[in-house]
C-alpha atoms as a printed R data frame, in Angstrom:
    type eleno elety resid chain resno       x      y       z
1   ATOM     1    CA   MET     A     1  -0.167 -0.106  -0.036
2   ATOM     2    CA   ILE     A     2   0.919  3.652  -0.595
3   ATOM     3    CA   ALA     A     3   0.480  6.165   1.198
4   ATOM     4    CA   THR     A     4  -1.232  9.443  -0.601
5   ATOM     5    CA   VAL     A     5   0.274 12.739   0.541
6   ATOM     6    CA   THR     A     6  -1.672 16.134  -0.060
7   ATOM     7    CA   LYS     A     7   0.987 18.896  -0.354
8   ATOM     8    CA   LYS     A     8  -0.197 21.620   2.155
9   ATOM     9    CA   ILE     A     9   0.079 25.519   0.514
10  ATOM    10    CA   SER     A    10   0.141 28.456   1.803
11  ATOM    11    CA   PHE     A    11  -1.683 31.677   1.565
12  ATOM    12    CA   ASP     A    12   0.880 33.284  -0.881
13  ATOM    13    CA   GLN     A    13   0.376 30.052  -2.883
14  ATOM    14    CA   PHE     A    14  -3.291 29.507  -2.439
15  ATOM    15    CA   LEU     A    15  -3.723 33.449  -4.114
16  ATOM    16    CA   VAL     A    16  -2.096 31.804  -7.227
17  ATOM    17    CA   GLU     A    17  -3.749 28.604  -7.522
18  ATOM    18    CA   CYS     A    18  -7.230 29.735  -6.715
19  ATOM    19    CA   PRO     A    19  -9.463 28.593  -9.513
20  ATOM    20    CA   GLU     A    20 -11.505 32.012 -10.658
21  ATOM    21    CA   ASN     A    21 -14.714 30.507 -11.117
22  ATOM    22    CA   GLY     A    22 -16.581 30.061  -7.618
23  ATOM    23    CA   LYS     A    23 -16.241 30.713  -3.975
24  ATOM    24    CA   TYR     A    24 -12.923 29.286  -2.714
25  ATOM    25    CA   GLU     A    25 -10.915 28.860   1.128
26  ATOM    26    CA   LEU     A    26  -7.749 27.910   2.205
27  ATOM    27    CA   VAL     A    27  -8.992 25.766   4.899
28  ATOM    28    CA   ASN     A    28  -5.806 23.696   6.770
29  ATOM    29    CA   GLY     A    29  -3.545 24.182   4.094
30  ATOM    30    CA   GLU     A    30  -6.040 23.030   1.194
31  ATOM    31    CA   ILE     A    31  -8.482 25.351  -1.181
32  ATOM    32    CA   VAL     A    32 -11.803 24.092  -0.476
33  ATOM    33    CA   GLN     A    33 -14.818 24.855  -2.783
34  ATOM    34    CA   MET     A    34 -17.477 26.774  -0.261
35  ATOM    35    CA   ASN     A    35 -20.998 26.221  -1.773
36  ATOM    36    CA   SER     A    36 -24.207 27.651  -0.859
37  ATOM    37    CA   THR     A    37 -28.214 27.776  -1.712
38  ATOM    38    CA   ARG     A    38 -29.822 30.874  -3.134
39  ATOM    39    CA   ASN     A    39 -31.243 30.979  -0.177
40  ATOM    40    CA   HIS     A    40 -27.796 31.804   2.041
41  ATOM    41    CA   ASP     A    41 -26.611 33.673  -1.457
42  ATOM    42    CA   ASP     A    42 -30.090 36.035  -1.442
43  ATOM    43    CA   ILE     A    43 -29.399 37.197   2.579
44  ATOM    44    CA   ALA     A    44 -25.703 37.551   1.821
45  ATOM    45    CA   ASN     A    45 -26.646 39.973  -1.322
46  ATOM    46    CA   PHE     A    46 -29.621 41.955   0.892
47  ATOM    47    CA   MET     A    47 -27.040 42.827   3.727
48  ATOM    48    CA   LEU     A    48 -24.160 43.687   1.187
49  ATOM    49    CA   PHE     A    49 -26.819 46.337  -0.425
50  ATOM    50    CA   GLY     A    50 -28.291 47.405   2.966
51  ATOM    51    CA   PHE     A    51 -24.607 47.962   3.958
52  ATOM    52    CA   ASN     A    52 -23.338 49.679   0.460
53  ATOM    53    CA   ASP     A    53 -26.694 52.275   0.596
54  ATOM    54    CA   GLU     A    54 -25.481 53.124   4.043
55  ATOM    55    CA   ILE     A    55 -22.015 53.843   3.224
56  ATOM    56    CA   ARG     A    56 -23.077 56.284   0.356
57  ATOM    57    CA   ARG     A    57 -25.903 57.657   2.651
58  ATOM    58    CA   LEU     A    58 -23.882 58.585   5.339
59  ATOM    59    CA   ASN     A    59 -20.413 59.287   3.379
60  ATOM    60    CA   LEU     A    60 -18.651 56.603   5.146
61  ATOM    61    CA   ASN     A    61 -14.987 55.239   4.505
62  ATOM    62    CA   TYR     A    62 -15.861 51.739   3.932
63  ATOM    63    CA   VAL     A    63 -16.361 49.444   1.031
64  ATOM    64    CA   ALA     A    64 -18.461 46.393   0.807
65  ATOM    65    CA   ASN     A    65 -18.027 43.476  -1.387
66  ATOM    66    CA   ASN     A    66 -17.991 39.360  -1.510
67  ATOM    67    CA   THR     A    67 -15.160 38.853  -2.806
68  ATOM    68    CA   ALA     A    68 -11.962 40.214  -0.172
69  ATOM    69    CA   VAL     A    69 -10.332 37.001   1.154
70  ATOM    70    CA   ILE     A    70  -8.783 37.087   4.542
71  ATOM    71    CA   ARG     A    71  -5.499 35.799   5.778
72  ATOM    72    CA   THR     A    72  -6.260 34.492   9.323
73  ATOM    73    CA   VAL     A    73  -4.269 31.905  11.150
74  ATOM    74    CA   ASN     A    74  -6.294 29.155  13.327
75  ATOM    75    CA   ARG     A    75  -5.074 28.026  16.962
76  ATOM    76    CA   SER     A    76  -2.310 25.654  15.493
77  ATOM    77    CA   GLY     A    77  -0.956 28.570  13.599
78  ATOM    78    CA   ILE     A    78  -1.765 27.347  10.138
79  ATOM    79    CA   GLU     A    79  -2.233 30.208   7.659
80  ATOM    80    CA   GLN     A    80  -6.270 30.142   6.327
81  ATOM    81    CA   GLY     A    81  -7.641 32.460   3.575
82  ATOM    82    CA   ARG     A    82 -11.156 33.171   5.085
83  ATOM    83    CA   ARG     A    83 -13.743 34.616   2.277
84  ATOM    84    CA   PRO     A    84 -16.493 36.049   4.055
85  ATOM    85    CA   ASP     A    85 -20.019 36.531   2.627
86  ATOM    86    CA   VAL     A    86 -19.736 40.204   3.214
87  ATOM    87    CA   SER     A    87 -17.041 42.045   4.087
88  ATOM    88    CA   VAL     A    88 -16.668 45.986   5.217
89  ATOM    89    CA   ILE     A    89 -13.229 47.048   4.961
90  ATOM    90    CA   ASP     A    90 -11.805 50.900   5.564
91  ATOM    91    CA   ARG     A    91 -11.827 52.164   1.779
92  ATOM    92    CA   ASP     A    92  -8.142 53.516   2.539
93  ATOM    93    CA   LEU     A    93  -6.905 50.187   3.199
94  ATOM    94    CA   TRP     A    94  -8.450 48.813   0.394
95  ATOM    95    CA   ARG     A    95  -7.400 50.977  -2.032
96  ATOM    96    CA   SER     A    96  -3.822 51.263  -0.973
97  ATOM    97    CA   ASN     A    97  -2.875 48.439  -3.620
98  ATOM    98    CA   ARG     A    98  -5.490 48.461  -6.131
99  ATOM    99    CA   SER     A    99  -3.724 46.618  -8.439
100 ATOM   100    CA   ALA     A   100  -3.041 43.598  -5.680
101 ATOM   101    CA   TYR     A   101  -5.402 40.259  -5.599
102 ATOM   102    CA   SER     A   102  -8.721 41.386  -3.247
103 ATOM   103    CA   ALA     A   103  -6.731 39.712  -0.141
104 ATOM   104    CA   LEU     A   104  -5.892 41.290   2.728
105 ATOM   105    CA   ARG     A   105  -3.809 40.872   5.647
106 ATOM   106    CA   GLU     A   106  -5.164 43.260   7.768
107 ATOM   107    CA   PRO     A   107  -8.561 43.444  10.116
108 ATOM   108    CA   ILE     A   108 -11.330 43.949   7.819
109 ATOM   109    CA   GLN     A   109 -14.043 46.412   9.778
110 ATOM   110    CA   LEU     A   110 -16.387 43.636  10.000
111 ATOM   111    CA   ALA     A   111 -17.300 39.964   8.754
112 ATOM   112    CA   VAL     A   112 -20.644 38.364   7.769
113 ATOM   113    CA   GLU     A   113 -21.033 34.685   7.584
114 ATOM   114    CA   VAL     A   114 -24.313 33.497   6.455
115 ATOM   115    CA   THR     A   115 -24.219 29.840   8.043
116 ATOM   116    CA   SER     A   116 -25.383 26.390   6.094
117 ATOM   117    CA   THR     A   117 -24.390 23.066   6.759
118 ATOM   118    CA   ASN     A   118 -20.707 23.925   7.672
119 ATOM   119    CA   TRP     A   119 -21.836 26.136  10.655
120 ATOM   120    CA   ASP     A   120 -19.823 24.874  13.388
121 ATOM   121    CA   ASP     A   121 -17.109 26.776  11.242
122 ATOM   122    CA   ASP     A   122 -18.821 29.786  11.641
123 ATOM   123    CA   TYR     A   123 -19.362 29.236  15.215
124 ATOM   124    CA   LEU     A   124 -15.820 28.164  15.799
125 ATOM   125    CA   ASP     A   125 -13.224 28.295  13.672
126 ATOM   126    CA   LYS     A   126 -13.733 31.377  12.168
127 ATOM   127    CA   LEU     A   127 -14.738 33.274  15.425
128 ATOM   128    CA   ASP     A   128 -11.981 32.317  16.761
129 ATOM   129    CA   GLU     A   129  -9.880 33.030  13.632
130 ATOM   130    CA   TYR     A   130 -11.701 36.864  13.182
131 ATOM   131    CA   GLN     A   131 -11.319 37.398  17.208
132 ATOM   132    CA   ARG     A   132  -7.388 36.426  16.816
133 ATOM   133    CA   LEU     A   133  -7.214 39.012  13.279
134 ATOM   134    CA   GLY     A   134  -8.988 41.510  15.419
135 ATOM   135    CA   ILE     A   135 -11.636 42.337  13.415
136 ATOM   136    CA   PRO     A   136 -13.728 44.497  14.858
137 ATOM   137    CA   GLU     A   137 -17.390 43.462  14.576
138 ATOM   138    CA   TYR     A   138 -18.528 39.774  13.020
139 ATOM   139    CA   TRP     A   139 -22.045 38.750  12.481
140 ATOM   140    CA   ILE     A   140 -23.278 35.348  12.551
141 ATOM   141    CA   VAL     A   141 -26.371 34.633  10.428
142 ATOM   142    CA   ASP     A   142 -28.232 31.753  11.228
143 ATOM   143    CA   TYR     A   143 -31.591 31.856   9.366
144 ATOM   144    CA   LEU     A   144 -32.219 28.043   9.293
145 ATOM   145    CA   ALA     A   145 -31.621 27.673  13.246
146 ATOM   146    CA   ILE     A   146 -29.112 25.033  12.238
147 ATOM   147    CA   GLY     A   147 -26.364 26.072  14.929
148 ATOM   148    CA   SER     A   148 -26.428 23.948  18.638
149 ATOM   149    CA   ARG     A   149 -28.547 24.677  21.411
150 ATOM   150    CA   ASP     A   150 -25.674 25.714  22.748
151 ATOM   151    CA   PHE     A   151 -25.641 28.997  20.643
152 ATOM   152    CA   LEU     A   152 -29.334 29.223  20.072
153 ATOM   153    CA   GLY     A   153 -30.820 28.330  23.055
154 ATOM   154    CA   ASN     A   154 -34.143 25.731  23.110
155 ATOM   155    CA   PRO     A   155 -36.170 25.794  21.180
156 ATOM   156    CA   LYS     A   156 -34.244 26.858  18.445
157 ATOM   157    CA   VAL     A   157 -35.080 29.973  16.134
158 ATOM   158    CA   PRO     A   158 -33.026 32.206  13.378
159 ATOM   159    CA   THR     A   159 -31.190 34.727  14.787
160 ATOM   160    CA   VAL     A   160 -28.504 37.262  14.060
161 ATOM   161    CA   PHE     A   161 -25.386 37.305  16.429
162 ATOM   162    CA   VAL     A   162 -23.176 40.385  16.584
163 ATOM   163    CA   TYR     A   163 -19.755 39.856  18.031
164 ATOM   164    CA   LEU     A   164 -17.613 42.628  19.318
165 ATOM   165    CA   LEU     A   165 -13.952 42.940  20.229
166 ATOM   166    CA   ASP     A   166 -13.773 44.458  24.253
167 ATOM   167    CA   ALA     A   167 -11.033 46.553  25.305
168 ATOM   168    CA   GLU     A   168  -9.166 42.648  25.729
169 ATOM   169    CA   GLY     A   169  -9.275 42.013  22.117
170 ATOM   170    CA   ASN     A   170 -12.166 39.211  22.975
171 ATOM   171    CA   TYR     A   171 -15.732 38.964  21.279
172 ATOM   172    CA   GLN     A   172 -18.595 40.163  23.294
173 ATOM   173    CA   ARG     A   173 -21.747 38.618  21.902
174 ATOM   174    CA   SER     A   174 -25.676 40.043  21.217
175 ATOM   175    CA   ALA     A   175 -28.529 38.053  19.577
176 ATOM   176    CA   PHE     A   176 -31.052 39.615  18.181
177 ATOM   177    CA   LYS     A   177 -34.257 37.764  16.661
178 ATOM   178    CA   GLU     A   178 -37.416 38.468  14.984
179 ATOM   179    CA   SER     A   179 -38.633 42.114  15.263
180 ATOM   180    CA   ASP     A   180 -34.973 43.034  17.223
181 ATOM   181    CA   ARG     A   181 -33.607 46.029  15.580
182 ATOM   182    CA   ILE     A   182 -29.673 45.332  14.904
183 ATOM   183    CA   VAL     A   183 -27.472 47.096  16.702
184 ATOM   184    CA   SER     A   184 -24.201 47.675  14.809
185 ATOM   185    CA   PRO     A   185 -21.582 50.046  15.965
186 ATOM   186    CA   THR     A   186 -19.993 50.277  12.089
187 ATOM   187    CA   PHE     A   187 -23.386 51.411  11.026
188 ATOM   188    CA   PRO     A   188 -25.391 52.918  14.034
189 ATOM   189    CA   GLU     A   189 -27.904 53.856  11.225
190 ATOM   190    CA   LEU     A   190 -28.784 51.007  10.557
191 ATOM   191    CA   THR     A   191 -32.659 50.218  10.874
192 ATOM   192    CA   LEU     A   192 -32.538 46.283   9.157
193 ATOM   193    CA   THR     A   193 -34.515 43.709  12.048
194 ATOM   194    CA   ALA     A   194 -33.283 40.439  12.989
195 ATOM   195    CA   THR     A   195 -36.817 39.090  10.238
196 ATOM   196    CA   GLN     A   196 -36.205 41.547   7.698
197 ATOM   197    CA   ILE     A   197 -32.731 39.734   7.264
198 ATOM   198    CA   ILE     A   198 -33.439 36.371   7.818
199 ATOM   199    CA   ASN     A   199 -36.561 36.482   5.307
200 ATOM   200    CA   ALA     A   200 -34.413 38.187   2.532
């Protein structure tokens, strides 16, 4: 019997080798395709458009997109390449090198993940990596209430979680359900409710 060894790649190699069509992440040294349903994409796009409306309306110094890849590091020190469903990035940072790949090593302002069957990645791995990188605001939109009861409670209901970094660099969580208006320091005048996002 011959053992097959999969070559692990770095973040820089990922940027070169990643296919151009589709959505991919670098996970534990391997390129992984991230598939999503239309419902998932509708929710992500609803937030992307809503954030862009706020950025234009208030002339905020941000860029919101769904193409940015962020270099993170997991607990074991392995480079990861994460692509949030929605990223809100300081405009000056984004435009500092416009000919570069849409990849960043610095923390972005806000990352949004819409849960799917790999929900534990959003609640555990990405939460840890985004906190470690220092992303000030991280949203998890669990529109299917697919996460565990440890997060959602009992009974499980669709929830939007907003994690904010505290002074010690640890995330503090707020949960928004049904008609709760989402509270976001990045977008203080945002008037979206959990139901509006979940039913997008």
